[in-house]
Steps between C-alpha positions, in 0.01 A plus 500: 500500500579159635611272213822652374656177376208417272494838323743700292681765700322787325160371608540508875591717796764395744331401824513205734584147398228265627595279791859621520698478822707818505841491669708606206800686634815322618629618841712813513859435401414187304376408155322213333694306236363246255739283296441286192746278310348415161656319210465682171260444217801525270739290709435214743870462579517788750289712735469870573433646844250784547384683810212732586373692803134485394464154335418667168792710379786249477848626418790292374747421779726280285473345158626145442545471875533122497585254227524137614818312404294259287143448385243780507324712764124540480217565747733634771356533851676715763485529878715628787611237750568546872874482426473838326553364149260511209434170326379412152347174389419454134419274208826377343392411145288629216145377461603260223756313710479224756561683829538302822689767697432837656779751553609702803705819531581746780572873538582742779382809313247381234734625225784245510412130510695182562390167356444240773384175340245323283272268696349189345141470622464137623181392322494166318490537120513880532478680166490868593542703820384852428422833664631448855350758740626584849254485789601579859240379747405669826723258695800618297529184293630560148319321218510485124181432305604342168289385204596151381399258225601139434606330179165322452332840453768766474264799459271427796646682801427454871624732779732348761642634826870471582592600856852608597643271766797721588558875534743514209231386255709216365282207614135441424220271613337252264254667261136508616222570249260777601173313554192646335670707233576193300655441157498749213584800721825693478663813647334453839567798728393499865445769764372453852259723695420389854450124487404490131728414208401669175623342177501672161564240230477488123263246347714380210199401288285812541803732538325686784650570844279321754465550874499242779516497880607253769572483872831321441784579261475161333119505494248377435426813295157596373502676163215750529567742214545382141469642151525876467385548862719805565471664158867448418437314175652182362857408408630630831773336710767555763286661775677671790307663785624765744337721763529873433573773754134596508386152606371394159634204302660518157541213256751515216473258209648436160251560220704292261206474260519870415858579607396723792593474868206591726411589855162504674395598855258362757372673813269225625752215547488359147123504441500772232779659297562818305526487123846375394742781420824478304800533729714795384863456392521119510183408309594342169858434608480305826371147543373300798630645827411516868509805727647553844424796724730644766510798733842662471666800660516832323250625246382858455418693814371849568466681831143571612346811648728717289433727203641406162472580133515227237717542193453294185794263456514561124383865481702673771319836485155345541338429836175373643263793535137515611299692242123535549504177707683301228868410522705614203868531412579864410839670498590637842819705549643749746328777306153342531245685711454424867157354420648265238769386741246442776285292265806286429571431868338216696510348844604134500304300759445138594266323260134547594432131434840356600751684717788333314375669183481871421236767453552856377316810629490842338498836678120506522487159671384298199660166412640364175280213384421323171165545326414409142870432438591858596696610804310772686464662842177454694384546856518183706143372534598248766408192297724197463482538123642851519776383734601227255477730198726747683768250605805424288788254535862605446675292235846534348528775240683517170800692637680565827276679748187455290188323629209343316160523671282191464127518568417328829175348379603439140828306502698562183349845444732799547492876508656613174503814291340502158439814295596706809228337706553267796309180443476152653569233238597134483871449458609434143839362606684732261789729586288798396220402739749456785644843433158663468393343830814594695517811716774642718397641840677833551484787746167681503446788258244670719 
């Protein structure tokens, strides 16, 4: 098995993602946090705030978190500034209206926002200024990439760079068009790796997200990938790209043509991408957003080199138990036999593939690993594939004290119980899935 993304889940075994750089676990005592601030498919007058610790399972932090005092709020882009505040910039009008301004708001906690101002983009005969996107360069300069059209051709957009000229983000340089991308491109989102700027931009005629590179933020860019080059399909917009914990890159985009919000991953620096997958929870409700990633204190933690048993968060009498090499979820109580208690007791150790992650060893020295979507215990064969299969990342559980265990080499896949078996499955984003994939570490039975 090597091509998981191209096949239905039932047709493949879990193994190693090709070309992945594995460094998935955040340091001990910390957690990864991703934040999005989308406007709603049903309402472009306000935005919700969602957060996630795995870039897949987003949970609502606050609904209607910011409503501007006038106009609308669409295409909101968020980043955290060096002053400790979070900032939004956004489109201020509906698509039908003349829109020469972009809006700005600020928050200390991502949940409560204060309107700052609307900024008129200084372009002669400007018709529309849409989809402003934050970009912070390696020198710390703060920029906004905004798509603009003029009155002589109000539907032909060109990306421009605005550069903040003060630390309070209240003054901006004159707009500079991004050379090489040219007219008829919108929603341009940029990331930098090394000395290369990578631009993901929607071709407004073909409705495909294209890809361009440059050695300078303002270009000249070379568009090298057009059409359906990544397999994402047409009628896609609002790309946002973020690097995952495991070193791969994830793009999120609005599939407005079919009402679905998608994500797709690359492990070879944007050359090839996994099949687009609907983003749980927000797909169908959220519209055009960007993503920020932070490392924050806290997060689930579990001591290592200790013995523990693992109790289901939603079935309190059921525990992990090794049964004929497979991991199941039987009832274990004080009256269970010594052998049953021993089989439900495991040694927690540092992850075989990443010491910030976790591996679990049974009394015979075998390790919990995933195989064919089942959790099982096998002898360590010393291969890197086994080490990755046997390493799991601690993520926040559904209740106090509970932990969810994400597969190290399959981000977004979790240990969960189903029909009293322990399996590894892609998160569904539902409350039931979160409960089924949450386990409470307790004192050892054995």
